[in-house]
Phi, psi and omega in degrees: 000127182297146179204165172206166180248139173259120182229167174227100182232154172227159180273111182298327179295320178293324177296317178299316179296320179295319178295318178298316179295323178298314179298321178297317180293321179298319179292333182274334186285139182294322183287351177250005182299127176070018183260352182063030175281139181197169175231130180240143179239127174220119184052249181248031181230128174251127179245127179255133179238140175199160181288330181228167179296322180298314180291331176297319177295324177294319178297318178298319179296319177299315180299315180299320178297317180293322177295318181296321179294336181258018178056036173254122184289129181291344177291346178280355177262134176245109185276137171270170178292141179289144176258114183244126171232188186295325186260339187201149172246141185219139177221140181250136176235123178272134176270115184271130175238137179083168180256121179291161185302316180299313181293323179297319177297321179295319179294316178299318179296317178300317181295318180292325179286345181285351178061027173270152184275071179222161175244140178239136179222146180272128178230093181069241181255027176217167179240126177261132179243126178235151179199170182279328185245142177297324181298323178296319179295320178294327176293322178295319178299314179297320179297315181291330176294327180276339185291154179272081176247126186275037174228146172282124183253140171238156182238119182223175181061039178289116183240142180262000000 
């Protein structure tokens, strides 16, 4: 029976490269000279530092541009509220890998509401879709690409 998996993955190496490029650009820009603005990456957490809230937004914009150039979807970042004090502004962004249980349930519900003859099941941090016809599975892929899911989705393990 044909099947495929719906997953949400990002390339950690590309995220590391984007953070490095962001730091290089911050060091080169005149408006950031001597401000101690930087971006740090540890495991699945990106921390942005800047002296003011305005510059923090600029650092975030630079990071998003660098991620986009490296084909890393910015929807895979989950931003926390910025912490602003007199000397520094700081914001944490979690890099999301995999599909969480809530989002997986939403994806399964969307697939079932599409009235296609397929079955969707949650398997850990991915969703497996099976059906009798390959065309139905391809229709599900097209449907999910159009759906409003705030995660970047990839489709792998397509088996006939």
